[in-house]
Structures are given as C-alpha cells and as structure tokens.
C-alpha positions in Angstrom: 8.1 -14.4 28.6 6.5 -11.9 26.2 6.2 -13.6 22.9 6.4 -11.9 19.5 3.9 -13.0 16.9 5.5 -12.8 13.4 3.7 -13.5 10.0 6.0 -14.2 7.0 4.3 -13.2 3.7 6.2 -14.6 0.6 5.0 -16.3 -2.5 8.2 -18.3 -2.6 7.3 -21.3 -0.6 10.8 -22.6 0.1 12.1 -19.3 1.4 8.9 -18.7 3.5 9.0 -22.1 5.1 12.8 -21.9 5.8 12.5 -18.4 7.3 9.5 -19.4 9.4 11.4 -22.5 10.7 14.5 -20.4 11.7 12.4 -17.8 13.5 10.3 -20.5 15.3 13.5 -21.8 16.9 13.7 -18.6 18.9 12.1 -19.1 22.4 10.2 -15.8 22.3 8.9 -16.0 18.7 5.6 -17.5 17.3 5.6 -17.5 13.6 3.1 -18.2 10.8 3.4 -18.0 7.0 1.2 -16.9 4.2 1.8 -17.3 0.6 -0.1 -14.3 -0.9 -1.4 -10.9 0.0 -5.0 -12.0 0.3 -3.9 -15.0 2.4 -2.0 -12.5 4.6 -5.0 -10.4 5.1 -7.2 -13.4 6.0 -4.6 -14.4 8.6 -4.5 -10.8 10.1 -8.3 -10.6 10.2 -8.7 -14.1 11.8 -5.9 -13.4 14.4 -7.6 -10.1 15.3 -11.0 -11.6 15.7 -9.5 -14.2 18.0 -7.8 -11.5 20.2 -4.2 -12.6 19.2 -3.0 -10.0 16.8 0.3 -10.3 15.1 3.1 -8.0 16.1 5.3 -7.9 13.0 4.7 -8.7 9.4 7.7 -9.6 7.1 6.6 -8.9 3.6 8.3 -9.8 0.3 9.0 -6.7 -1.7 8.2 -8.6 -4.9 5.0 -10.3 -3.6 2.7 -11.1 -6.4 5.2 -10.3 -9.0 4.2 -6.8 -9.3 7.0 -4.1 -9.0 5.6 -0.7 -7.9 7.0 2.0 -10.3 5.6 5.2 -11.5 2.1 5.0 -10.1 1.3 4.5 -6.4 0.6 1.0 -5.1 -3.1 -0.1 -5.6 -5.5 -0.4 -2.7 -5.2 -4.0 -1.1 -9.0 -4.4 -1.9 -8.1 -4.7 -5.6 -6.2 -8.0 -4.9 -7.6 -11.3 -5.8 -7.3 -14.9 -4.8 -4.3 -15.4 -7.1 -2.3 -13.2 -4.8 -2.1 -10.1 -7.0 -1.5 -7.8 -4.1 2.1 -6.4 -4.3 4.2 -6.1 -1.1 4.1 -2.3 -0.8 0.3 -2.2 -1.3 0.0 -4.8 1.5 2.1 -2.6 3.7 -0.2 0.3 3.1 -3.4 -1.8 3.6 -2.1 -3.2 7.0 -1.0 0.3 8.1 -4.5 1.5 7.4 -6.5 -1.5 8.8 -4.2 -2.6 11.7 -1.9 0.3 12.5 -0.6 -1.5 15.6 1.1 -4.2 13.3 4.7 -3.3 12.3 5.8 -4.2 8.9 9.3 -4.9 7.6 9.9 -5.4 3.8 12.3 -8.2 2.7 14.1 -7.3 -0.5 16.3 -9.3 -3.0 18.4 -6.1 -3.7 18.8 -2.5 -2.4 16.5 0.0 -4.2 16.2 3.4 -2.9 13.1 4.3 -4.8 11.1 1.2 -3.7 12.5 1.4 -0.1 11.1 5.1 0.1 7.8 3.8 -1.4 7.8 1.1 1.5 8.5 3.7 4.2 5.9 6.1 2.8 3.4 3.3 2.8 4.0 2.7 6.5 6.9 0.1 6.6 9.2 0.2 9.7 12.1 -1.3 8.0 13.7 -2.5 4.8 16.0 -5.5 5.1 17.9 -7.6 2.5 16.6 -11.2 2.2 20.1 -12.6 2.6 20.8 -10.8 5.9 21.8 -13.0 8.9 19.0 -14.3 11.2 20.6 -12.3 14.1 20.3 -9.1 12.0 16.6 -9.9 11.2 15.8 -10.6 14.8 17.4 -7.3 15.8 15.2 -5.5 13.3 12.1 -7.3 14.5 12.7 -6.3 18.0 13.7 -2.8 17.0 10.6 -1.9 15.1 8.5 -3.1 18.2 10.4 -0.3 20.0 9.2 2.1 17.3 12.6 2.2 15.6 12.9 2.5 11.7 15.5 0.2 10.3 17.2 0.9 6.9 20.6 -0.3 5.5 23.1 2.6 5.8 24.0 2.2 2.1 20.4 3.2 1.2 20.0 6.1 3.6 21.3 8.9 1.1 19.1 7.5 -1.8 16.1 7.1 0.2 16.3 10.7 1.6 16.6 12.0 -1.9 13.6 10.1 -3.0 11.5 11.2 0.1 12.5 14.9 -0.7 11.5 14.5 -4.3 8.2 12.9 -3.3 7.5 15.6 -0.8 8.0 18.2 -3.6 5.7 16.3 -6.0 3.1 16.1 -3.1 3.2 19.8 -2.6 2.7 20.4 -6.2 -0.1 17.9 -6.4 -1.8 19.5 -3.4 -1.8 22.9 -5.0 -3.5 21.4 -8.1 -6.1 19.7 -6.1 -6.8 22.9 -4.1 -7.8 24.4 -7.4 -10.8 22.1 -7.7 -14.3 23.1 -6.7 -15.9 21.3 -3.6 -18.0 19.2 -6.1 -14.9 18.4 -8.2 -13.1 17.1 -5.2 -16.0 14.9 -4.5 -15.9 13.5 -8.0 -12.0 13.0 -7.6 -12.5 11.1 -4.4 -15.0 8.8 -6.2 -12.5 8.4 -9.0 -9.9 7.4 -6.4 -12.4 4.8 -5.0 -12.6 3.3 -8.5 -16.3 4.3 -9.1 -17.4 4.5 -12.7 -19.3 7.4 -14.2 -22.7 5.9 -13.6 -21.9 4.9 -10.1 -20.7 8.5 -9.3 -23.9 9.9 -10.9 -26.0 7.7 -8.6 -23.9 8.5 -5.6 -23.9 12.3 -6.0 -27.5 12.4 -7.4 -26.3 13.9 -10.7 -26.8 13.0 -14.3 -24.1 10.9 -16.1 -23.5 13.9 -18.5 -22.9 16.3 -15.5 -20.5 13.7 -14.0 -18.7 13.5 -17.3 -18.3 17.2 -17.4 -16.9 17.3 -13.9 -14.5 14.6 -14.7 -13.3 16.4 -17.7 -12.8 19.5 -15.6 -10.8 17.5 -13.0 -8.5 16.1 -15.6 -8.1 19.7 -17.1 -7.3 21.4 -13.8 -4.9 18.7 -12.7 -3.1 18.7 -16.1 -3.5 15.1 -16.8 -5.0 13.2 -19.7 -6.4 10.0 -18.1 -8.3 8.9 -15.0 -5.5 6.7 -13.8 -3.1 9.7 -13.9 -5.7 11.8 -12.0 -5.9 9.1 -9.4 -2.2 8.9 -9.1 -1.9 12.6 -8.6 -4.6 12.5 -6.1 -2.9 9.9 -4.0 0.4 11.9 -4.0 -1.7 14.9 -2.7 -3.1 12.7 0.1 -6.7 12.5 -1.4 -8.4 9.4 0.0 -11.2 7.4 -1.7 -14.9 8.2 -1.2 -16.5 6.1 1.5 -17.9 3.1 -0.3 -20.6 2.2 2.3 -23.1 3.9 0.1 -23.7 2.7 -3.6 -21.5 -0.2 -4.7 -18.4 0.6 -6.7 -18.3 0.2 -10.4 -15.4 -0.8 -12.7 -12.2 1.3 -12.7 -13.0 4.4 -15.0 -10.3 3.9 -17.6 -10.7 2.2 -21.0 -8.1 2.7 -23.5 -7.1 6.1 -21.9 -10.7 7.3 -22.2 -13.2 8.2 -19.7 -15.8 5.4 -19.1 
C-alpha cells in the first residue's frame, strides 16, 4: 500500500492534534503535526534529509496570527522561533524550497481575496476547517493527482481577484521595465532586505550612489517608501538578490524613510 505522508501545521494545539488523530486512523495515511511555521520548516527539512519527504501540507490560514492583506506575504526566512510565519508565506516558501510537496490551506471562513493569495503562493487547495473528514481526504488525494480544490461558492470571487492581480502585475511589470539595469539590481537587493550599506558593499558602490539609485527607483515606480517598492516588485515577479554574497542588513525602512 502506498502511504500518504501528511503534515498538519496549526498553532491551535487541540485542533492540530484532533485532526492529526483523525487522519492517522486512515490505513494509508501517516501524519505528523507542527505548531508553527518554523517548526514546520524544520520537519520538512529533516524529513527530506532522511529521504522520507512529506506529500501534503495542511496549513492554517491564520498561522502565526498574521492576516495577509495589502502587501504580499513576507519570505519565510523572516519568521522567528515564536512562529511568526503566516500560513500563506509558508505556502510560498514550501513551493519554492520543496515544489514536490502539495499544500492545502485550512480556513475558518471563506475569503476570496485570501484564497486567491493562497493559490498565487502555490497552494493546491482551500478547504474550510469544519469540512468533513471524507471531504478533506478527498482533497488530499486529489491534490496528489495535481488537482486544484476550491469551494464552488468561492470560485467567482477568486477568479475576480486573480484577474485584478494579473492586471496589477502587468502594470507593475511595465514600471519595473522603466528601470535601468543598475536600478533593477538595487531593487532586487531591496527585495532581499539589504540595507543601503550592504547594497553598497555588494555592488561596489558608495552609500551615496546607492541612496541616489534607491531614490530613482522609488520615483520611477511611483511609490514613497521602500516597503511599497518591494511590494510592487514582488507583484512584478522580481525576486530577491542572491544572498550567498555579503550578509543581509536590516530592512531598509525606518519611519517611511530610506535607511
């Protein structure tokens, strides 16, 4: 019998343990539980190193108490030992680091915007926490067949959100294309969370020159803060600079001003 390895990620201990116990009663399911984003990442890494990767991640949409809203989910590397990695950020991190693992988001309520964010981050499904066990098992087995599962009541709203996101992405891409190659390098460093001094060291530029480039980036993108520039860059699909070089500094935003 082919067994399905499932990891439940929820910071509500009673719910996580109850769901894990219910799933473990299935003859073809092996299940573990993690109480935070960082704990889930450690479980995934340990399982991968031992050659027994998880197949499906069931992730609490409200993990860590952070509700993704206007700005995109933060990278999972920004999480800490207190579990401050939100559910959708975890989905994105797992999709990037272990693309073979399918993720399903468990939600207290239907929310088209957050469901669209989850799908955009790489989730294969959005399921109500109070759904039946048979329904959840059907979704788990379905995503392993590369199916995408979404409640029918959410379909219209999610399609509307994805269409709007695609429009914003196109607009953002046009703005990013207006940057010079050097300004795009600086923007990628900003996305990676590098401070002005770290960017200067990385690109072999003076801090004054980097500040000028950052100001030009903000002006061309039509935003007034580094965080807004990073959010726009992410919508345009701009990834962070490779951090194998100089170490990252602090996030370059203090009171809305460039650091």
